[in-house]
C-alpha positions in Angstrom: 151.6 269.1 153.3 152.2 273.2 153.1 155.7 274.2 153.1 157.4 277.1 154.8 159.6 278.2 152.1 158.8 277.9 148.4 158.4 280.1 145.6 156.3 283.1 146.2 153.3 283.4 144.0 152.2 286.8 142.9 149.4 288.5 145.0 146.5 289.5 143.0 144.7 293.1 142.8 141.8 292.0 144.8 143.9 291.7 147.9 145.0 295.2 148.1 144.6 296.6 151.6 144.3 300.3 152.5 146.4 301.9 154.8 144.6 302.7 158.0 143.7 306.1 158.6 140.8 308.3 160.1 140.1 310.1 163.5 138.2 306.8 165.0 141.1 304.7 164.0 143.6 307.1 165.8 141.0 307.3 168.9 141.2 303.2 169.1 144.8 303.2 168.7 145.4 305.8 171.6 142.9 304.2 173.8 144.6 300.8 173.6 148.3 302.2 174.1 147.0 304.2 177.0 145.1 301.2 178.7 148.0 298.7 177.7 145.9 296.7 176.0 146.2 294.1 172.9 144.5 293.4 170.0 144.5 290.5 167.6 144.0 293.2 164.9 147.8 294.2 165.4 149.1 291.0 166.9 147.6 289.3 164.2 148.4 291.5 161.3 144.7 291.8 160.2 144.1 293.3 156.6 141.2 295.1 158.1 142.5 296.8 160.8 142.2 300.2 159.1 138.6 299.7 158.3 137.7 298.2 161.6 139.2 300.8 163.9 138.0 303.6 161.7 134.6 302.2 162.5 135.2 302.4 165.8 135.6 298.6 166.6 138.4 296.3 167.5 138.9 292.7 168.6 140.4 293.0 172.2 143.1 290.3 173.0 143.3 289.4 176.7 145.6 287.0 178.5 148.8 288.9 177.1 150.1 289.0 173.8 152.5 285.9 174.2 150.8 282.5 173.3 151.8 279.0 174.4 151.5 277.6 170.9 152.9 278.3 167.8 150.7 277.6 164.9 152.3 277.9 161.4 149.7 280.3 160.1 149.5 283.0 163.0 151.9 285.9 163.5 150.9 286.2 167.5 154.0 286.0 169.4 154.9 282.7 170.9 157.0 281.7 174.0 156.7 281.8 177.7 153.8 284.3 178.7 154.1 287.1 181.5 151.7 286.9 184.6 148.3 287.6 184.3 146.9 290.9 184.7 144.2 290.7 187.3 143.2 294.2 186.3 142.9 293.5 182.8 139.1 292.7 182.8 138.3 296.2 184.3 140.7 297.9 181.7 138.8 296.1 178.9 135.2 297.1 180.2 136.4 301.0 180.8 137.9 300.9 177.2 134.6 299.4 175.7 132.6 302.4 177.3 135.1 305.1 176.5 135.0 303.9 172.6 131.0 303.7 172.8 131.3 300.5 171.1 127.9 298.9 170.5 129.5 295.6 169.6 132.9 294.1 170.8 134.6 290.9 170.1 137.2 289.4 172.8 139.8 286.8 172.0 143.0 285.6 173.7 146.3 283.7 173.1 146.1 280.3 174.2 147.5 280.1 177.8 148.4 276.2 178.3 150.6 277.2 180.9 147.6 278.2 183.4 145.9 275.7 185.3 142.2 276.5 183.9 143.6 278.2 180.5 142.7 281.5 181.5 139.2 280.7 181.8 138.6 282.5 185.2 139.9 286.0 183.4 137.6 285.2 180.5 134.6 285.0 182.6 135.5 287.8 184.6 136.3 289.9 181.4 132.8 289.2 179.9 131.0 289.8 183.1 132.9 293.3 183.8 132.3 294.3 180.0 128.2 293.5 180.3 128.1 295.0 183.8 129.6 298.4 182.7 128.2 298.2 179.0 124.6 296.8 179.5 123.7 298.0 176.0 126.8 296.5 174.1 126.5 292.8 172.5 129.7 291.0 173.1 131.1 288.0 171.2 134.1 285.9 172.5 136.6 284.0 170.2 137.9 281.3 172.5 140.8 278.8 172.4 139.8 275.1 172.9 141.0 275.1 176.7 142.9 271.4 176.1 139.2 270.0 175.5 138.5 270.6 179.2 134.5 271.1 179.3 134.6 272.6 182.7 136.7 275.5 181.8 134.7 276.0 178.9 131.7 276.2 180.7 133.1 279.1 182.9 133.0 281.3 179.7 129.8 279.6 178.6 128.1 280.6 182.1 129.3 284.4 181.8 126.7 284.4 178.8 128.2 286.4 175.8 126.1 286.8 172.9 128.1 284.6 170.6 130.9 282.0 171.2 133.5 281.6 168.3 136.1 279.0 168.2 137.9 278.6 164.9 138.8 275.4 162.9 141.2 277.4 161.0 141.7 275.0 158.2 140.3 271.5 157.0 140.7 268.2 158.6 143.5 267.1 156.5 145.8 270.0 156.9 145.1 270.5 160.7 148.3 268.6 162.0 150.4 270.6 159.8 149.1 274.0 160.4 148.0 274.0 164.0 150.4 273.3 166.7 148.5 271.6 169.3 144.7 271.8 168.4 142.8 269.1 167.1 140.0 268.9 164.8 137.6 266.8 166.5 138.3 268.6 169.7 137.4 271.8 168.1 134.1 270.3 166.9 133.6 269.1 170.7 134.0 272.6 171.7 131.4 274.1 169.4 129.0 271.3 170.1 129.4 272.2 173.7 128.8 275.9 173.2 125.8 275.3 170.5 124.3 272.7 173.2 124.3 275.5 175.8 121.9 277.5 173.7 124.6 280.2 172.7 125.3 281.0 169.4 128.3 279.1 168.0 130.7 280.5 165.5 133.7 279.1 163.7 135.8 280.1 160.7 138.6 278.7 158.3 141.2 280.1 155.9 141.8 278.8 152.4 144.8 278.9 150.0 146.8 276.4 152.1 146.1 273.5 149.7 142.8 272.2 150.8 140.2 271.3 148.2 136.5 272.6 147.5 135.4 269.2 148.5 137.5 269.5 151.7 136.0 272.8 152.5 132.5 271.7 151.9 133.0 268.6 154.1 134.1 271.3 156.7 130.9 272.8 156.4 128.9 269.7 156.9 130.9 269.1 160.2 130.3 272.4 161.7 126.8 272.3 160.6 126.4 268.7 162.4 128.2 270.3 165.5 125.4 273.0 165.7 127.5 275.9 164.6 125.2 278.6 163.0 127.9 281.3 161.8 130.7 280.5 159.5 133.5 282.9 158.2 136.1 281.8 155.3 139.1 284.1 154.2 142.0 284.0 152.5 145.2 283.0 154.1 148.0 285.6 153.8 151.6 284.7 154.9 152.3 286.9 157.8 156.3 286.8 157.9 158.8 284.7 155.6 159.0 282.2 158.6 155.4 281.2 158.4 153.7 278.8 155.9 153.7 280.2 152.0 150.4 280.7 150.3 149.7 277.8 148.1 147.0 279.5 146.1 145.2 282.9 146.0 141.6 282.0 145.8 139.3 284.1 143.4 136.7 286.0 144.7 133.8 284.2 142.7 135.0 280.9 144.5 134.3 282.7 147.7 131.1 283.8 146.7 130.4 280.2 145.7 131.2 279.0 149.4 128.9 281.6 150.5 126.3 280.3 148.8 126.8 276.9 149.6 127.1 277.7 153.3 123.8 279.3 153.3 122.4 276.4 151.7 123.7 274.2 154.2 121.9 276.0 156.8 124.2 278.5 158.3 122.2 281.4 159.6 125.4 283.8 158.5 128.2 283.4 156.3 131.0 285.7 155.6 133.2 284.6 152.6 135.5 287.2 150.7 139.2 287.1 150.5 139.9 289.7 153.1 137.4 288.2 155.5 138.7 287.3 159.1 136.8 286.0 162.2 135.8 289.3 163.6 134.7 291.0 160.4 131.4 292.5 160.4 130.7 290.7 163.6 128.2 293.0 164.7 125.8 291.5 162.2 126.1 287.8 163.7 124.2 289.0 166.6 121.1 289.7 164.6 
């Protein structure tokens, strides 16, 4: 079982992160501030924030910035969320247009406090973005909605190009790492997405104590659920209060995982130390 407090291990050179800069980075940052919008890029302390924002892309986070769950790996705030902003879908759609995005990713905090888990806002947001930006492709990175198929169907019926739901880790480590989510429930979410005809996507982190065989078994589980896109990246401890890194996985092992995933049947596999779910997401629509 991963522990929160253990001796820190040295971060290798291949995990060096470039500081954010550039005109497009500043434009994205300004737009988000002016609209009062959130991104998982900032809330999740994504190591690719500078690269993606400077490329004019961002992963919008809807339903506020406070999550009702407290997963041991995640830097997002946890607690009692604020009331839902009913104007948020329009703000997101206008921001996508202002930034002239060709591909957009939308995610959210978990809102277990809402009767539908936020599904109605999810669906409205997707429809607003598509209505105002007909040439923009769209990916949604959704929560599990407590396993409620009706709530997930609301997002499916809004027809984004890709629906993603992350397993985050291997089966054995799920109870220690994810606060409320369940491995089998998440596989059920992905199976429902794939069964609808929409492309299903998922991702995990490594470096939390999993074995190579467990990662390969997770790939098999995802393939069997109908998942066609898979991302895998290094877990990085966001604060001293979160789970410590057990191991830094070498880039050669990530390449081995990438090849294995393609051989197992995934259409796309992103596997590098700094890969996160939304990294190079525009390629996954192809």
